[in-house]
C-alpha positions as CSV (number, residue, x, y, z in Angstrom):
1,M,13.9,-1.8,-4.6
2,A,15.7,1.4,-4.6
3,G,13.7,4.4,-3.0
4,H,11.0,2.6,-1.7
5,S,12.4,2.0,1.9
6,H,12.5,6.3,1.9
7,W,8.9,6.4,1.0
8,A,7.5,3.8,3.4
9,Q,9.1,5.7,6.1
10,I,6.9,8.9,5.1
11,K,3.8,6.4,4.4
12,H,4.0,4.9,7.9
13,K,4.0,8.2,9.5
14,K,0.9,9.2,7.4
15,A,-0.8,5.9,8.0
16,K,-1.3,6.9,11.6
17,V,-2.9,10.0,10.7
18,D,-5.3,8.4,8.0
19,A,-6.6,6.0,10.8
20,Q,-7.2,9.1,13.0
21,R,-9.3,10.4,10.0
22,G,-11.3,7.4,9.7
23,K,-10.4,6.5,6.2
24,L,-8.6,3.5,7.3
25,F,-11.8,1.8,7.7
26,S,-13.2,2.3,4.3
27,K,-9.8,1.2,2.8
28,L,-10.0,-2.3,4.8
29,I,-13.7,-3.0,4.2
30,R,-13.2,-2.6,0.5
31,E,-10.0,-4.9,0.8
32,I,-12.0,-7.6,2.8
33,T,-15.1,-7.7,0.4
34,V,-12.6,-8.1,-2.4
35,A,-10.7,-10.9,-0.8
36,A,-14.1,-12.8,0.1
37,R,-15.1,-12.3,-3.6
38,L,-12.0,-13.7,-5.1
39,G,-10.9,-16.4,-2.7
40,G,-14.0,-17.2,-0.7
41,A,-15.5,-16.2,2.9
42,N,-13.5,-18.5,4.8
43,P,-10.2,-17.1,6.3
44,E,-8.7,-20.5,7.0
45,F,-8.5,-21.3,3.4
46,N,-8.1,-17.4,2.3
47,P,-4.9,-15.9,3.3
48,R,-5.5,-12.6,1.8
49,L,-8.9,-12.5,3.6
50,R,-7.4,-13.7,7.0
51,T,-4.4,-10.8,6.5
52,A,-7.4,-8.3,6.0
53,I,-9.3,-9.4,8.9
54,E,-6.1,-9.1,10.9
55,Q,-5.7,-5.5,10.0
56,A,-9.0,-4.5,10.5
57,K,-8.8,-6.0,14.2
58,K,-5.4,-4.1,14.7
59,A,-7.3,-1.0,13.4
60,N,-10.4,-1.9,16.2
61,M,-12.7,-2.5,13.6
62,P,-15.9,-3.8,15.1
63,L,-16.4,-7.6,14.4
64,E,-19.9,-7.0,13.1
65,T,-18.6,-4.9,10.7
66,I,-15.7,-7.3,9.2
67,E,-18.6,-10.0,9.2
68,R,-20.9,-7.8,7.0
69,A,-18.1,-6.7,4.7
70,I,-17.3,-10.4,4.2
71,K,-21.0,-11.3,3.6
72,K,-21.2,-8.8,0.8
73,G,-18.1,-10.2,-0.6
74,S,-19.6,-13.7,-0.7
75,G,-22.6,-12.8,-2.0
76,E,-24.5,-13.6,1.4
77,L,-25.5,-9.9,1.6
78,E,-26.6,-7.5,-1.3
79,G,-23.9,-4.8,-1.7
80,E,-21.6,-2.9,-3.7
81,T,-19.5,-5.1,-6.2
82,Y,-15.7,-3.9,-6.4
83,E,-13.4,-4.2,-8.9
84,E,-9.6,-3.6,-8.8
85,I,-8.2,-0.9,-11.2
86,V,-4.5,0.0,-11.6
87,Y,-3.9,3.7,-13.0
88,E,-0.6,5.1,-14.1
89,G,0.8,8.6,-14.3
90,Y,3.3,11.1,-13.8
91,A,3.9,13.8,-11.0
92,P,5.5,16.9,-11.4
93,G,9.4,16.5,-11.8
94,G,8.8,13.2,-14.3
95,V,8.0,11.0,-11.1
96,A,6.2,7.8,-12.2
97,V,2.9,7.1,-10.2
98,M,1.0,3.9,-9.8
99,V,-2.6,4.3,-8.3
100,L,-4.4,1.2,-7.1
101,A,-8.1,1.6,-6.8
102,T,-10.9,-0.5,-5.7
103,T,-14.1,0.7,-7.0
104,D,-17.9,0.2,-7.7
105,N,-18.2,3.0,-10.4
106,R,-15.2,2.6,-12.8
107,N,-16.3,6.1,-14.6
108,R,-16.5,8.0,-11.2
109,T,-13.4,6.8,-9.9
110,S,-11.5,7.5,-13.4
111,S,-12.6,10.8,-13.6
112,D,-11.4,11.4,-9.7
113,V,-8.0,10.3,-10.3
114,R,-7.5,12.0,-13.5
115,H,-9.0,15.3,-12.0
116,T,-6.3,15.0,-9.2
117,F,-3.6,14.4,-11.3
118,S,-4.3,17.6,-13.2
119,K,-5.5,19.6,-10.2
120,H,-2.0,19.0,-8.7
121,G,0.4,19.2,-12.1
122,G,0.6,15.7,-12.9
123,N,-0.9,13.5,-15.8
124,L,-2.8,10.6,-15.9
125,G,-1.4,8.3,-18.8
126,S,-2.3,5.0,-20.3
127,S,-2.1,1.5,-19.3
128,G,1.5,0.5,-19.2
129,C,3.1,4.1,-19.7
130,V,5.1,3.7,-16.2
131,S,4.4,0.3,-14.8
132,Y,7.9,-1.1,-16.5
133,L,9.6,0.8,-14.3
134,F,8.3,-1.1,-11.3
135,D,8.1,-5.0,-10.2
136,R,5.3,-6.6,-8.5
137,K,6.1,-7.7,-4.9
138,G,4.9,-8.8,-1.6
139,V,5.8,-6.4,0.8
140,I,5.6,-7.1,4.6
141,E,6.1,-4.1,7.1
142,V,7.8,-5.0,10.6
143,P,7.7,-2.2,13.3
144,A,11.6,-1.2,13.7
145,E,11.4,-0.8,17.4
146,D,10.4,-4.2,17.8
147,I,13.5,-6.2,16.0
148,S,17.0,-5.5,15.1
149,E,17.6,-5.9,11.4
150,E,20.4,-8.6,12.1
151,E,17.5,-10.9,13.6
152,L,14.9,-9.9,11.1
153,F,17.3,-10.8,7.9
154,E,18.2,-14.3,9.9
155,K,14.3,-14.9,10.0
156,A,13.4,-13.6,6.9
157,V,16.0,-15.9,4.8
158,E,14.7,-18.8,7.2
159,A,10.8,-17.7,6.4
160,G,11.8,-17.8,2.6
161,A,11.6,-13.9,1.9
162,E,14.0,-12.4,-1.0
163,D,15.1,-9.2,0.7
164,I,15.0,-6.8,3.3
165,Q,15.2,-2.9,3.5
166,S,15.7,-1.5,7.2
167,G,14.5,1.8,8.2
168,S,13.8,3.9,10.9
169,E,10.3,3.6,11.4
170,V,9.8,0.1,9.6
171,H,11.7,-2.8,8.1
172,L,10.4,-3.8,4.8
173,V,10.5,-7.9,4.0
174,Y,10.0,-8.5,0.5
175,T,8.7,-11.7,-1.2
176,L,7.5,-13.0,-4.5
177,P,3.7,-12.2,-5.1
178,D,2.6,-15.6,-4.7
179,E,4.4,-16.1,-1.8
180,L,3.4,-13.1,0.5
181,Y,1.0,-14.8,3.1
182,E,3.0,-18.0,3.1
183,V,6.1,-15.9,4.1
184,K,4.1,-13.5,6.5
185,E,2.9,-16.8,8.6
186,R,6.1,-18.2,8.8
187,L,7.9,-15.1,10.1
188,E,5.4,-14.9,12.7
189,Q,5.7,-18.5,13.6
190,L,9.2,-17.2,14.3
191,G,8.2,-14.6,16.7
192,V,8.3,-11.8,14.1
193,P,5.8,-9.0,14.9
194,V,4.0,-8.2,11.4
195,E,2.5,-4.8,11.1
196,K,1.0,-5.1,7.7
197,A,1.4,-7.3,4.6
198,Q,0.1,-6.3,1.1
199,I,0.8,-7.1,-2.5
200,T,2.2,-3.9,-4.2
201,W,4.5,-2.4,-6.9
202,I,8.2,-1.5,-6.1
203,P,10.1,0.8,-8.2
204,T,12.9,-0.6,-9.9
205,S,14.8,3.0,-10.1
206,T,14.1,6.4,-8.8
207,V,14.1,9.7,-9.6
208,S,15.9,12.2,-7.3
209,V,13.9,15.4,-6.2
210,Q,16.3,18.1,-5.5
211,D,13.8,21.2,-5.7
212,P,11.7,21.8,-2.6
213,D,8.8,23.4,-4.6
214,T,8.8,20.3,-6.9
215,A,8.8,17.8,-4.0
216,R,6.1,19.8,-2.3
217,K,4.1,19.3,-5.4
218,V,4.7,15.6,-5.6
219,L,3.9,15.0,-2.0
220,K,0.8,17.1,-2.4
221,L,-0.3,15.0,-5.5
222,I,0.6,11.8,-3.8
223,D,-1.5,12.7,-0.5
224,A,-4.5,13.8,-2.7
225,L,-4.6,10.6,-4.7
226,D,-4.1,8.8,-1.6
227,D,-7.4,10.6,0.1
228,L,-9.5,9.5,-2.7
229,E,-12.1,7.2,-1.0
230,D,-11.7,4.5,-3.8
231,V,-7.8,4.7,-3.9
232,Q,-6.1,1.5,-1.5
233,Q,-2.4,2.3,-2.6
234,V,-0.4,5.1,-4.1
235,I,3.1,4.1,-5.3
236,A,6.0,6.3,-6.7
237,N,9.5,6.4,-7.7
238,F,10.6,9.5,-6.1
239,E,13.6,9.9,-3.9
240,I,13.8,13.1,-1.8
241,P,17.1,13.8,0.0
242,E,16.7,14.3,3.7
243,E,17.7,18.1,3.7
244,V,15.3,18.5,1.0
245,L,12.3,16.9,2.8
246,Q,13.1,18.8,5.7
247,R,12.8,21.9,4.0
248,V,9.3,20.9,2.5
249,E,8.2,19.5,6.3
250,A,8.9,23.0,7.5
């Protein structure tokens, strides 16, 4: 799990900006559509869809938009057919990057991702080139201000979670991928305020980025990839020391 908590704090802050930009709606609509296509339109029997709907409601997405996305995913309405693709590559400084995309046009998305890597000093690699450096996990985000690390740890153990990491902005609860939604619902039953739940990739080791210029390039690449319309998640195995990050942010 090394390094993931630190990166999660950065992403947590950025998510608030993304919501203001309106990009969050696009990502949520695609997640709802894919969830409905893969698991059916009834959220009672489709925990991934149920979670996506919850996230959309928290983002104040209109109900009719949610319903339209479900119907497109289930085939009740005509619309785009999305597929999920994972891209792998390297950022400056030898940082490994995983890009999770949902697209209706594989050629367009591949071109956009490749161009973004190249433009920001990275390299898009072949399938498998960095995925061995990550583990696939379920991750549940819990606002740090709403529950202490000690209380969350006790409830996470009771709910069947694998591990937790605490941070200043958000606590992270880790699960096996197949147990994500079950653990999430147990936590909620125990009174834990869940902000987000998703299946993602967690770095098993990290690359320490000590040079401010390199750190700046890494963050610019990550942000540029994350801003692509088809990209749902960007995960990287970098660790930037706090003093270096302060210099970059300054």
